[in-house]
BAKOLFI-394743 format. One record per atom (N, C-alpha, C): residue number from 1; residue in three letters; atom name; x, y, z. Coordinates in steps of 0.2 Angstrom, whole numbers, plus 5000, padded with zeros to 4 digits. Layout:
BEGIN
 kegu torro pavo    x    y    z
  NUM   ALA   CA    X    Y    Z
...
//
This chain:
BEGIN
 kegu torro pavo    x    y    z
    1   UNK    N 4861 4915 4978
    1   UNK   CA 4864 4914 4971
    1   UNK    C 4872 4912 4973
    2   UNK    N 4874 4906 4970
    2   UNK   CA 4880 4902 4970
    2   UNK    C 4884 4905 4965
    3   UNK    N 4891 4907 4967
    3   UNK   CA 4896 4909 4962
    3   UNK    C 4901 4903 4961
    4   UNK    N 4903 4901 4956
    4   UNK   CA 4908 4895 4956
    4   UNK    C 4913 4899 4950
    5   UNK    N 4918 4898 4952
    5   UNK   CA 4924 4900 4947
    5   UNK    C 4928 4895 4945
    6   UNK    N 4930 4893 4939
    6   UNK   CA 4935 4889 4936
    6   UNK    C 4941 4892 4936
    7   UNK    N 4946 4889 4941
    7   UNK   CA 4953 4892 4942
    7   UNK    C 4958 4885 4942
    8   UNK    N 4962 4886 4937
    8   UNK   CA 4967 4881 4937
    8   UNK    C 4970 4879 4943
    9   UNK    N 4970 4873 4946
    9   UNK   CA 4973 4872 4951
    9   UNK    C 4980 4875 4952
   10   UNK    N 4984 4874 4947
   10   UNK   CA 4992 4877 4948
   10   UNK    C 4991 4884 4950
   11   UNK    N 4985 4888 4950
   11   UNK   CA 4986 4896 4950
   11   UNK    C 4983 4897 4957
   12   UNK    N 4981 4892 4960
   12   UNK   CA 4975 4893 4966
   12   UNK    C 4979 4893 4972
   13   UNK    N 4980 4896 4977
   13   UNK   CA 4983 4896 4983
   13   UNK    C 4980 4902 4987
   14   UNK    N 4978 4900 4994
   14   UNK   CA 4976 4905 4998
   14   UNK    C 4977 4903 5005
   15   UNK    N 4977 4909 5009
   15   UNK   CA 4979 4907 5016
   15   UNK    C 4973 4908 5020
   16   UNK    N 4971 4903 5023
   16   UNK   CA 4965 4902 5027
   16   UNK    C 4966 4904 5033
   17   UNK    N 4965 4911 5036
   17   UNK   CA 4967 4913 5043
   17   UNK    C 4962 4910 5047
   18   UNK    N 4964 4906 5052
   18   UNK   CA 4959 4903 5057
   18   UNK    C 4956 4907 5062
   19   UNK    N 4951 4906 5066
   19   UNK   CA 4946 4910 5069
   19   UNK    C 4948 4912 5076
   20   UNK    N 4955 4910 5078
   20   UNK   CA 4958 4911 5085
   20   UNK    C 4962 4919 5083
   21   UNK    N 4963 4921 5089
   21   UNK   CA 4967 4927 5088
   21   UNK    C 4975 4926 5086
   22   UNK    N 4977 4917 5088
   22   UNK   CA 4983 4916 5086
   22   UNK    C 4981 4909 5081
   23   UNK    N 4984 4909 5075
   23   UNK   CA 4982 4904 5070
   23   UNK    C 4983 4897 5073
   24   UNK    N 4979 4893 5071
   24   UNK   CA 4981 4885 5075
   24   UNK    C 4987 4883 5072
   25   UNK    N 4989 4885 5066
   25   UNK   CA 4995 4882 5063
   25   UNK    C 5001 4885 5067
   26   UNK    N 5000 4889 5070
   26   UNK   CA 5007 4891 5073
   26   UNK    C 5010 4898 5069
   27   UNK    N 5008 4900 5064
   27   UNK   CA 5010 4906 5061
   27   UNK    C 5006 4911 5062
   28   UNK    N 5009 4917 5061
   28   UNK   CA 5005 4922 5061
   28   UNK    C 5003 4924 5052
   29   UNK    N 4997 4926 5052
   29   UNK   CA 4995 4927 5045
   29   UNK    C 5000 4932 5041
   30   UNK    N 5001 4938 5044
   30   UNK   CA 5005 4943 5041
   30   UNK    C 5012 4940 5040
   31   UNK    N 5015 4937 5045
   31   UNK   CA 5022 4934 5044
   31   UNK    C 5022 4929 5038
   32   UNK    N 5017 4924 5037
   32   UNK   CA 5016 4920 5033
   32   UNK    C 5015 4923 5026
   33   UNK    N 5011 4928 5025
   33   UNK   CA 5010 4931 5018
   33   UNK    C 5018 4934 5017
   34   UNK    N 5021 4938 5020
   34   UNK   CA 5027 4940 5019
   34   UNK    C 5032 4935 5018
   35   UNK    N 5032 4930 5021
   35   UNK   CA 5037 4925 5020
   35   UNK    C 5037 4922 5013
   36   UNK    N 5031 4921 5011
   36   UNK   CA 5028 4917 5004
   36   UNK    C 5026 4923 5000
   37   UNK    N 5027 4928 5000
   37   UNK   CA 5025 4933 4997
   37   UNK    C 5025 4932 4988
   38   UNK    N 5020 4933 4985
   38   UNK   CA 5019 4932 4978
   38   UNK    C 5015 4926 4977
   39   UNK    N 5013 4922 4982
   39   UNK   CA 5011 4915 4981
   39   UNK    C 5003 4915 4982
   40   UNK    N 5000 4920 4984
   40   UNK   CA 4993 4921 4987
   40   UNK    C 4990 4926 4982
   41   UNK    N 4987 4923 4977
   41   UNK   CA 4982 4928 4973
   41   UNK    C 4974 4928 4976
   42   UNK    N 4974 4924 4979
   42   UNK   CA 4967 4923 4983
   42   UNK    C 4968 4923 4991
   43   UNK    N 4964 4927 4994
   43   UNK   CA 4963 4926 5002
   43   UNK    C 4957 4923 5003
   44   UNK    N 4957 4918 5008
   44   UNK   CA 4951 4915 5011
   44   UNK    C 4952 4917 5018
   45   UNK    N 4947 4921 5021
   45   UNK   CA 4947 4924 5027
   45   UNK    C 4940 4921 5030
   46   UNK    N 4941 4919 5037
   46   UNK   CA 4935 4919 5040
   46   UNK    C 4936 4920 5048
   47   UNK    N 4930 4921 5051
   47   UNK   CA 4930 4922 5059
   47   UNK    C 4926 4916 5061
   48   UNK    N 4928 4915 5069
   48   UNK   CA 4923 4912 5073
   48   UNK    C 4914 4913 5071
   49   UNK    N 4913 4919 5070
   49   UNK   CA 4906 4921 5069
   49   UNK    C 4905 4924 5062
   50   UNK    N 4900 4928 5062
   50   UNK   CA 4900 4932 5056
   50   UNK    C 4907 4937 5055
   51   UNK    N 4910 4939 5050
   51   UNK   CA 4916 4942 5049
   51   UNK    C 4916 4948 5053
   52   UNK    N 4921 4950 5058
   52   UNK   CA 4921 4955 5062
   52   UNK    C 4918 4955 5068
   53   UNK    N 4914 4949 5069
   53   UNK   CA 4910 4950 5075
   53   UNK    C 4913 4946 5082
   54   UNK    N 4917 4943 5080
   54   UNK   CA 4921 4939 5087
   54   UNK    C 4925 4943 5091
   55   UNK    N 4927 4948 5087
   55   UNK   CA 4933 4952 5091
   55   UNK    C 4939 4949 5092
   56   UNK    N 4941 4944 5088
   56   UNK   CA 4947 4941 5090
   56   UNK    C 4952 4941 5082
   57   UNK    N 4950 4943 5078
   57   UNK   CA 4954 4944 5072
   57   UNK    C 4955 4951 5071
   58   UNK    N 4959 4954 5069
   58   UNK   CA 4961 4960 5066
   58   UNK    C 4963 4959 5059
   59   UNK    N 4958 4960 5055
   59   UNK   CA 4959 4960 5048
   59   UNK    C 4963 4964 5044
   60   UNK    N 4964 4970 5047
   60   UNK   CA 4967 4976 5043
   60   UNK    C 4975 4973 5041
   61   UNK    N 4979 4972 5046
   61   UNK   CA 4986 4970 5045
   61   UNK    C 4986 4965 5040
   62   UNK    N 4981 4959 5040
   62   UNK   CA 4980 4954 5035
   62   UNK    C 4979 4956 5028
   63   UNK    N 4975 4960 5027
   63   UNK   CA 4973 4963 5020
   63   UNK    C 4979 4967 5018
   64   UNK    N 4981 4972 5022
   64   UNK   CA 4987 4976 5020
   64   UNK    C 4993 4971 5017
   65   UNK    N 4994 4966 5022
   65   UNK   CA 5000 4962 5019
   65   UNK    C 4998 4958 5013
   66   UNK    N 4992 4956 5012
   66   UNK   CA 4990 4952 5007
   66   UNK    C 4990 4957 4999
   67   UNK    N 4988 4963 5001
   67   UNK   CA 4987 4967 4995
   67   UNK    C 4995 4968 4993
   68   UNK    N 4999 4969 4998
   68   UNK   CA 5006 4971 4996
   68   UNK    C 5010 4966 4992
   69   UNK    N 5008 4959 4995
   69   UNK   CA 5012 4954 4990
   69   UNK    C 5008 4951 4985
   70   UNK    N 5003 4955 4982
   70   UNK   CA 5000 4954 4975
   70   UNK    C 4993 4951 4976
   71   UNK    N 4989 4951 4981
   71   UNK   CA 4983 4948 4981
   71   UNK    C 4978 4951 4976
   72   UNK    N 4975 4948 4972
   72   UNK   CA 4969 4950 4968
   72   UNK    C 4963 4950 4969
   73   UNK    N 4962 4945 4975
   73   UNK   CA 4955 4945 4977
   73   UNK    C 4955 4941 4984
   74   UNK    N 4949 4941 4986
   74   UNK   CA 4947 4937 4992
   74   UNK    C 4940 4934 4993
   75   UNK    N 4940 4929 4997
   75   UNK   CA 4934 4926 4997
   75   UNK    C 4933 4925 5006
   76   UNK    N 4926 4925 5008
   76   UNK   CA 4925 4924 5015
   76   UNK    C 4920 4918 5017
   77   UNK    N 4922 4916 5023
   77   UNK   CA 4917 4910 5026
   77   UNK    C 4916 4912 5032
   78   UNK    N 4909 4911 5032
   78   UNK   CA 4906 4912 5039
   78   UNK    C 4906 4905 5043
   79   UNK    N 4910 4905 5048
   79   UNK   CA 4912 4898 5053
   79   UNK    C 4905 4896 5056
   80   UNK    N 4902 4900 5059
   80   UNK   CA 4895 4898 5063
   80   UNK    C 4891 4904 5061
   81   UNK    N 4885 4901 5060
   81   UNK   CA 4879 4907 5058
   81   UNK    C 4875 4908 5065
   82   UNK    N 4875 4914 5067
   82   UNK   CA 4871 4917 5073
   82   UNK    C 4865 4919 5071
   83   UNK    N 4864 4919 5065
   83   UNK   CA 4857 4922 5061
   83   UNK    C 4856 4917 5055
   84   UNK    N 4851 4918 5052
   84   UNK   CA 4849 4914 5045
   84   UNK    C 4855 4916 5041
   85   UNK    N 4858 4911 5037
   85   UNK   CA 4864 4911 5033
   85   UNK    C 4864 4918 5028
   86   UNK    N 4858 4920 5025
   86   UNK   CA 4858 4925 5021
   86   UNK    C 4860 4932 5025
   87   UNK    N 4858 4932 5031
   87   UNK   CA 4859 4937 5035
   87   UNK    C 4866 4938 5037
   88   UNK    N 4869 4932 5039
   88   UNK   CA 4876 4931 5042
   88   UNK    C 4881 4933 5037
   89   UNK    N 4879 4931 5030
   89   UNK   CA 4884 4933 5025
   89   UNK    C 4884 4940 5023
   90   UNK    N 4877 4944 5024
   90   UNK   CA 4876 4950 5022
   90   UNK    C 4880 4954 5027
   91   UNK    N 4879 4952 5034
   91   UNK   CA 4883 4955 5039
   91   UNK    C 4890 4955 5037
   92   UNK    N 4893 4950 5036
   92   UNK   CA 4899 4949 5035
   92   UNK    C 4903 4955 5029
   93   UNK    N 4898 4954 5024
   93   UNK   CA 4899 4958 5018
   93   UNK    C 4900 4965 5020
   94   UNK    N 4895 4966 5023
   94   UNK   CA 4895 4975 5025
   94   UNK    C 4900 4976 5029
   95   UNK    N 4902 4971 5034
   95   UNK   CA 4909 4972 5037
   95   UNK    C 4914 4976 5033
   96   UNK    N 4916 4971 5028
   96   UNK   CA 4922 4972 5024
   96   UNK    C 4921 4978 5019
   97   UNK    N 4914 4978 5017
   97   UNK   CA 4913 4984 5012
   97   UNK    C 4914 4991 5015
   98   UNK    N 4913 4991 5022
   98   UNK   CA 4913 4996 5026
   98   UNK    C 4920 4999 5029
   99   UNK    N 4924 4994 5028
   99   UNK   CA 4931 4994 5031
   99   UNK    C 4936 4999 5026
  100   UNK    N 4941 5002 5029
  100   UNK   CA 4946 5005 5024
  100   UNK    C 4950 5002 5021
  101   UNK    N 4951 4995 5023
  101   UNK   CA 4956 4991 5020
  101   UNK    C 4955 4985 5014
  102   UNK    N 4948 4983 5014
  102   UNK   CA 4946 4978 5010
  102   UNK    C 4943 4981 5003
  103   UNK    N 4947 4980 4998
  103   UNK   CA 4945 4984 4992
  103   UNK    C 4940 4979 4988
//
């Protein structure tokens, strides 16, 4: 199933956390979210592999900072599939659903 949302461009903004321990853009995701607080109703997260499997990203402080600045929702991207896409996406969903920080 593919879900598409119609969101006016002016209201859409998201932080795209890159898949390395240090974001490629040179900014720490938490610092960036704090600096531009209130501008990120959506959070776009991804990892090098299935969410939480690479061991290089610490998502908890990113989610806490995002909720603190007013995040309403998030979406995830699987950068590289190690399994069939449906399994990789399910693994990523389960990782976040079982966390104590992603609502």
